[in-house]
C-alpha positions in Angstrom: 11.5 10.9 202.0 8.3 12.2 200.5 8.6 15.5 198.6 5.4 17.3 197.7 5.8 20.4 195.6 3.6 23.5 195.6 1.2 22.2 198.2 -1.6 24.8 198.7 -2.1 26.5 202.0 -5.4 28.4 202.2 -5.4 31.5 204.4 -8.2 33.1 206.4 -8.9 35.6 203.6 -9.2 32.8 201.0 -5.8 33.5 199.4 -3.5 30.5 198.7 0.2 30.2 199.4 2.4 27.5 197.9 4.7 25.3 200.0 7.2 22.5 199.5 6.8 19.7 202.0 9.4 17.2 202.8 8.5 14.4 205.2 9.5 10.8 206.2 8.3 8.1 203.9 5.9 6.5 206.4 2.6 7.2 208.2 3.9 8.3 211.6 3.1 11.9 212.6 6.3 14.0 213.1 7.1 17.5 214.3 7.3 20.2 211.6 10.1 22.8 211.0 8.9 25.7 208.9 10.2 28.7 207.1 8.1 31.3 205.4 9.4 34.2 203.3 10.1 35.9 200.0 13.4 34.4 198.8 11.9 31.7 196.6 11.5 28.1 197.8 12.6 26.7 194.4 15.8 28.7 193.7 18.8 26.6 194.7 21.4 28.0 197.0 24.2 27.3 194.5 22.5 29.2 191.7 20.9 32.1 193.5 24.0 32.8 195.8 26.9 31.2 194.0 29.8 33.1 195.7 28.4 32.3 199.2 27.8 28.7 198.1 31.4 28.4 196.9 32.6 29.8 200.2 30.4 27.3 202.1 31.8 24.5 200.0 35.3 25.6 200.9 34.5 25.6 204.6 32.5 22.4 204.5 33.3 20.3 201.5 30.8 17.7 202.6 27.8 20.0 202.4 26.5 18.2 199.3 28.1 14.8 199.8 28.4 13.9 203.5 24.9 12.7 204.3 23.1 15.0 201.8 23.1 15.3 198.0 22.6 19.1 198.5 19.9 19.0 195.9 17.2 20.6 198.1 19.4 23.2 199.9 17.9 26.7 199.6 19.4 30.0 200.9 19.2 30.3 204.6 16.8 27.3 204.9 17.4 23.9 206.6 18.6 21.1 204.3 15.7 18.5 204.3 18.1 15.6 203.7 19.7 16.3 207.1 16.5 16.5 209.0 14.0 14.0 207.6 16.1 11.0 208.8 15.9 12.5 212.3 12.1 12.4 212.2 11.1 15.8 211.1 9.0 17.3 208.3 10.3 20.4 206.6 7.8 23.0 205.2 9.2 25.9 203.1 6.5 28.4 202.2 6.6 31.1 199.5 5.2 34.2 201.2 2.4 36.2 199.5 3.6 37.7 196.2 6.8 35.7 196.1 7.8 32.6 194.2 4.8 30.5 193.4 2.5 32.3 195.8 0.3 35.0 194.1 -0.7 38.3 195.7 0.8 41.6 196.8 4.5 41.4 197.8 4.9 43.4 201.0 7.9 42.3 203.0 7.7 42.3 206.8 4.2 43.6 206.6 1.5 42.8 209.2 -0.3 40.9 206.4 2.8 38.7 205.8 3.0 37.9 209.5 -0.7 37.0 209.7 -0.1 34.7 206.7 2.8 33.1 208.6 0.4 32.5 211.6 -2.1 30.8 209.3 0.7 28.6 207.7 1.8 27.4 211.1 -1.7 26.5 212.0 -2.1 24.6 208.7 1.1 22.7 209.4 0.1 21.8 212.9 -3.2 20.2 211.8 -2.0 18.0 208.9 -2.3 14.2 209.3 1.5 13.8 209.0 2.1 16.4 211.8 2.3 15.6 215.5 0.8 19.1 216.2 4.1 20.8 217.1 5.6 23.3 214.8 9.1 24.9 215.2 10.6 27.7 213.2 14.1 27.6 211.9 16.0 29.8 209.5 18.6 32.5 208.9 18.3 36.3 208.5 14.8 37.1 207.0 13.7 33.7 208.0 14.8 34.5 211.5 13.5 38.1 211.7 9.9 37.1 210.9 10.1 34.4 213.6 10.2 37.1 216.3 7.2 38.7 214.6 4.9 35.7 214.3 5.9 34.1 217.7 4.6 37.2 219.4 1.2 36.5 218.0 1.2 33.1 219.8 -0.1 30.6 217.2 -1.5 27.7 219.2 0.6 25.0 217.3 3.9 26.9 217.5 6.1 25.0 220.0 9.6 26.6 219.7 11.7 29.0 217.6 15.3 29.2 216.5 16.0 32.6 214.9 19.6 32.3 213.5 21.2 35.7 213.0 17.9 37.6 212.8 17.2 41.3 213.8 14.3 41.8 216.2 14.0 45.7 216.0 13.4 46.9 212.4 14.6 50.4 213.1 17.5 50.0 215.4 18.9 46.7 214.1 18.2 47.1 210.4 17.0 50.3 208.7 18.4 53.2 210.8 21.6 52.6 212.8 21.5 55.2 215.6 19.0 57.1 213.5 21.1 57.0 210.3 19.4 55.4 207.2 21.5 52.4 206.1 20.5 52.5 202.5 23.2 50.6 200.6 22.2 47.1 201.8 18.5 47.5 201.0 19.4 49.0 197.6 21.3 45.8 196.8 19.0 43.4 198.6 15.6 44.4 197.4 16.2 44.0 193.6 18.5 41.0 193.9 16.8 38.9 196.6 13.2 40.1 196.5 12.2 41.4 193.1 14.1 38.7 191.2 11.7 36.1 192.7 8.5 38.1 192.8 5.5 36.0 191.8 4.9 36.6 188.1 8.4 37.8 187.2 9.0 36.1 183.8 12.6 37.5 183.8 13.7 35.8 187.0 17.2 34.4 186.4 16.5 31.3 188.4 15.2 28.0 187.2 13.6 25.2 189.2 15.9 22.2 189.2 13.0 19.8 189.5 10.8 21.2 186.6 13.3 23.2 184.6 10.7 25.9 184.6 10.6 29.3 186.3 10.4 29.5 190.1 7.9 32.4 190.0 4.6 31.1 188.8 2.5 32.4 185.9 4.1 35.4 184.2 2.5 38.8 184.5 3.5 42.1 182.7 5.9 44.6 184.2 3.2 47.2 185.0 1.2 44.6 186.9 4.4 43.5 188.7 5.1 47.0 189.9 1.5 47.5 191.1 1.7 44.2 193.0 4.4 45.2 195.4 5.4 47.8 198.0 8.9 49.3 197.8 10.4 48.8 201.3 13.3 51.2 200.5 10.8 54.1 199.9 9.0 53.1 203.2 12.3 53.2 205.1 13.4 56.5 203.5 10.1 58.3 204.2 10.1 57.3 207.9 13.2 58.8 209.6 11.9 58.3 213.1 10.1 55.4 214.9 6.4 55.6 214.4 3.4 53.4 214.2 4.7 51.8 211.0 7.8 50.5 212.8 5.8 49.6 215.9 3.6 47.3 213.7 6.7 45.5 212.3 8.7 45.2 215.5 7.8 42.2 217.5 6.3 42.6 221.0 9.0 40.4 222.4 7.4 40.0 225.8 4.5 38.2 224.1 6.8 35.4 223.0 6.1 32.5 225.3 7.5 29.4 223.4 11.1 28.2 224.0 13.7 30.2 222.1 17.2 29.5 220.8 18.6 32.8 219.6 21.9 32.5 217.7 23.9 35.6 216.9 27.2 36.4 215.2 29.9 38.6 216.8 30.8 39.8 213.3 27.2 40.7 212.3 27.6 44.4 212.6 25.0 46.4 210.6 22.4 43.6 210.7 21.2 40.9 213.1 23.9 40.9 215.9 22.1 43.3 218.2 18.7 41.8 217.4 19.6 38.3 218.5 20.9 39.6 221.9 17.9 41.9 222.4 15.5 39.2 221.2 16.9 36.8 223.8 16.7 39.5 226.6 13.2 40.7 225.7 11.5 37.3 225.0 8.8 36.6 227.6 9.5 32.9 227.5 10.8 31.2 230.7 12.8 28.8 228.5 15.3 30.8 226.3 18.9 30.5 225.3 21.4 32.7 223.6 24.2 31.3 221.4 26.9 33.6 220.0 29.4 32.5 217.3 31.7 33.9 214.6 32.3 33.2 210.9 30.2 34.1 207.9 26.5 34.8 207.9 25.7 31.5 206.3 28.3 28.9 207.3 27.4 28.2 211.0 23.8 27.3 210.2 24.9 24.4 208.0 28.0 23.1 209.8 27.5 19.8 211.5 28.1 20.9 215.1 25.5 23.6 214.8 22.9 21.4 213.1 23.4 19.0 216.0 22.8 21.9 218.4 19.6 22.8 216.5 18.4 19.2 216.6 19.0 18.8 220.3 16.9 22.0 221.0 14.0 20.9 218.8 14.2 17.3 220.0 13.5 18.6 223.5 10.6 20.8 222.7 9.0 19.3 219.6 9.5 15.6 220.5 9.6 15.9 224.3 12.9 14.1 224.6 14.7 14.4 228.0 18.1 15.1 226.5 19.3 17.5 229.1 18.8 20.6 226.9 16.8 22.5 229.5 19.5 21.9 232.1 22.0 23.9 230.0 23.0 27.4 231.1 21.1 30.0 229.1 24.1 31.6 227.5 26.4 29.7 225.1 29.4 31.9 224.0 32.2 31.4 221.6 34.6 33.8 223.1 36.7 35.4 220.4 40.5 35.4 220.6 42.8 37.0 218.0 43.3 33.5 216.5 40.5 31.3 217.7 37.2 30.9 219.4 36.8 29.4 222.9 33.4 27.9 223.8 32.1 28.8 227.3 28.8 28.5 229.1 27.4 31.4 231.1 24.3 32.0 233.3 23.2 35.5 232.1 23.8 38.4 229.8 25.5 40.8 230.4 27.7 38.6 232.5 27.2 39.2 236.2 30.9 39.5 237.0 31.5 42.2 234.4 33.6 45.1 235.6 32.4 48.1 233.7 35.5 49.9 232.8 35.8 53.5 231.6 38.6 54.8 229.4 38.6 58.6 229.2 39.6 60.3 226.0 42.3 63.0 225.6 42.0 65.1 222.4 45.5 66.5 222.9 47.4 63.2 222.8 44.7 61.1 221.0 44.9 58.5 223.7 42.5 57.1 226.3 43.1 55.9 229.8 41.5 55.0 233.2 41.8 58.5 234.7 39.9 61.6 233.6 42.1 64.3 232.1 42.1 67.7 233.9 42.6 70.0 230.9 39.9 70.6 228.4 41.0 69.8 224.9 39.3 69.4 221.5 39.8 67.5 218.3 38.1 68.7 215.1 37.6 67.2 211.7 35.7 67.9 208.5 32.4 66.2 207.7 31.7 64.1 205.9 35.1 62.4 206.1 37.6 60.7 208.4 37.6 61.7 212.0 39.9 61.0 215.0 41.2 57.9 216.8 42.1 57.5 220.4 44.5 54.7 221.5 44.8 52.9 224.8 47.9 51.9 226.6 49.1 48.3 225.9 47.3 45.6 227.9 49.4 44.6 230.9 48.1 41.1 230.8 45.7 39.0 228.8 42.4 40.9 228.9 38.9 39.9 228.0 36.0 42.3 227.0 32.7 40.5 226.4 29.4 42.3 226.4 27.7 45.5 225.3 29.7 48.8 225.0 28.9 52.5 225.0 30.6 55.8 224.4 29.8 59.0 226.1 31.0 61.9 223.9 30.9 65.7 224.2 30.4 67.1 220.7 30.1 70.3 218.8 29.1 70.9 215.2 29.1 73.8 212.9 25.7 72.6 211.5 22.4 71.6 213.0 23.2 67.9 213.2 26.2 65.5 213.5 26.5 61.8 212.5 28.8 59.8 214.7 30.3 56.6 213.3 32.1 54.8 216.1 34.4 51.9 215.6 36.3 49.9 218.2 39.6 48.5 216.9 42.5 46.5 218.3 46.2 46.5 217.4 49.0 44.1 218.0 52.4 45.3 219.5 53.7 46.0 216.0 50.7 48.2 215.2 48.9 45.8 212.9 45.1 45.9 213.2 43.5 42.7 214.6 40.9 41.7 212.0 38.2 39.0 211.9 36.0 37.3 209.3 32.7 38.9 209.8 29.2 37.9 208.8 29.4 39.7 205.4 32.8 41.3 205.4 36.2 39.6 205.4 37.9 42.1 207.7 35.7 43.5 210.5 36.9 45.5 213.5 36.0 44.7 217.1 32.7 46.5 217.3 30.7 49.4 215.8 28.1 51.9 216.9 26.3 54.8 215.4 24.4 57.9 216.4 22.7 60.9 214.7 23.1 63.7 217.3 19.5 65.0 216.7 18.4 61.5 217.9 20.3 61.8 221.2 17.2 61.6 223.5 17.3 58.4 225.5 14.6 56.5 227.5 15.8 56.5 231.1 13.7 53.4 232.0 15.3 51.3 229.2 18.8 52.7 229.3 21.8 51.4 231.2 25.2 53.1 231.4 26.6 50.4 229.2 23.7 50.4 226.7 21.7 53.6 226.1 18.3 53.2 224.6 17.5 56.0 222.2 13.8 56.7 221.6 14.2 57.8 218.0 10.7 59.3 218.0 11.7 62.9 217.7 14.3 65.1 216.1 16.1 67.6 218.3 18.4 69.8 216.1 21.7 71.0 217.4 22.5 74.7 217.8 25.6 75.2 215.7 28.6 76.0 218.0 26.9 74.7 221.2 28.3 71.8 223.2 26.3 68.6 223.8 26.8 65.4 225.8 25.6 62.3 223.9 25.6 58.6 224.5 26.4 56.1 221.7 25.2 52.5 221.8 28.0 50.2 220.5 26.9 46.7 219.5 28.0 43.8 221.6 31.4 42.2 221.2 33.8 39.5 222.6 37.5 39.8 222.4 40.5 38.4 224.4 43.6 40.6 223.8 47.0 39.3 224.7 49.5 41.4 226.8 50.9 44.2 224.7 47.8 44.7 222.5 45.9 48.0 222.4 42.3 49.1 221.9 41.3 52.1 220.0 38.1 54.1 219.5 37.6 55.8 216.1 35.0 58.5 215.6 34.2 59.4 212.0 31.7 61.5 210.1 31.2 58.7 207.5 31.2 55.0 207.3 34.4 53.4 208.7 37.2 53.1 206.2 40.8 52.3 207.0 43.1 55.2 206.1 46.1 54.3 203.9 45.3 50.6 204.2 47.3 48.2 202.1 44.7 45.4 202.8 40.9 45.6 203.2 39.8 49.3 203.4 36.3 48.8 204.6 35.0 46.7 207.5 31.2 47.4 207.5 30.2 45.0 204.7 27.2 46.2 202.7 25.8 48.2 205.5 26.7 51.8 204.6 24.9 55.1 205.0 25.2 57.2 201.8 21.6 58.2 201.0 21.7 61.9 199.9 18.2 62.6 201.2 19.1 61.3 204.6 22.6 62.8 204.8 21.9 66.3 203.5 25.0 68.4 203.0 23.4 71.4 204.8 23.2 69.2 207.9 26.1 66.8 207.6 28.9 68.8 205.9 30.8 71.0 208.2 33.2 71.0 211.1 32.8 68.3 213.9 34.5 68.5 217.2 35.1 66.0 220.0 35.6 67.7 223.4 37.6 66.0 226.2 39.0 66.7 229.7 37.8 69.0 232.4 34.0 69.0 232.4 34.0 67.1 229.1 34.0 63.6 230.5 34.1 61.8 227.0 34.8 58.1 227.6 34.4 54.6 226.4 32.6 52.0 228.6 34.0 48.5 228.2 32.8 45.1 229.6 35.9 43.9 231.3 35.6 40.2 232.3 38.0 39.3 235.2 40.0 36.2 235.0 38.7 33.2 236.9 40.6 32.4 240.1 43.1 29.7 239.4 
């Protein structure tokens, strides 16, 4: 293949970005697959993310030997050596202010999205391009696909956002209105500032040149002046406003074919966004694929690369390969010990039997019939809360789809944070755990709500998925009772007979009490910011009310067994 390094892309304002271009070693025009972002196009996966690279090597030992040397693999970007022989060009662009591209570093900003638009148009008009550009990448490189596709660049032909949030507030910064600070406090310095353009202290070296991956060095004061701190931006904006509106894609404006791939274990980032992105995209040709495993493995495993190629072969090459005759939903249904592939025609599944399990505070159980007597369960915040356990499953039972909890609550303060976790237990009482996107032991599902953000949009809400506006704060009156609805992110689980479900409600991030194994289960997506969780609002007594007029319940997506 031909490898061109630091190719200049001139933008509409005269600024220049730098890109690495990989293409076949001949003159035929080919379709282009592009990524554009701030992670540094010249920092090798194995050096910038060694623990994840080692895990990927364990799962797929041939990642750097079976059809690829692995030399050009970058974090969350397609491996050129696996795509060039299939007749594609790969273009990896350092976004403004990152890597070799000078300018002000401002992640997810409207300016960055406009730059992405210009980069797509540049790629679509090169002599080696057939005029069709597709977008392919994981996480950040998926999130900004939603943004730029909504602007409708003329040469954009298809997108494949792999595990990428589509709503910056609900999917990423504020879960249920609660600021998820810990991920960004880790991510911004490690993954963004380390490869800021001009950072002479970047720990990464370019394997091709042995030099830095961040361009001409500039001093620390200039570096600070040349970036915007996204953590400060999130912290200073506790409700949805014009700033979030600018950064959240207008999904209905996306008209190109979409393959949206989400991870059942991606709680805290991306999972919800891939489902909502699929549902909201205006395209008449869109598919949802849901899988398990780590955040990075599926993108590189051979069966998923073949899936990506089949999608792009159809829409960037025009091949009649049967792709557009596939049902629009491709699920890997999760069992306690395996995944079962299954094709479906819609989401949520049309045959879903929405099932309510009512909570009983007296017995800490939940069941199909409402309880007549009013009861309450109290706990101190911030801290562990209460758990309600179902009866054993009478037969193998599947729950696949979105979930919700309706809870009657009372607080001794003017607010109340609800951390809701859905768990499963085997007949011996052992918790059923899964390898999540970023955590080795995730529960079945999670949801969050700050009670002062309880207002919902009736036009966008469904009983199984409330849509909170998050545009205003409505304090609680201490000691008063309130009915709230909690959105719980989608799940898929098939439980054998004898297994039980549980709903846990805490006043802090989920943590297994008295666990001998993994204690957490939420990965890096925690909510501990002292400015956001002020003690005067979030330290006190919390109460869950059940029975009688307090119809607290869990809504589950029961999938009936197919007729034999």
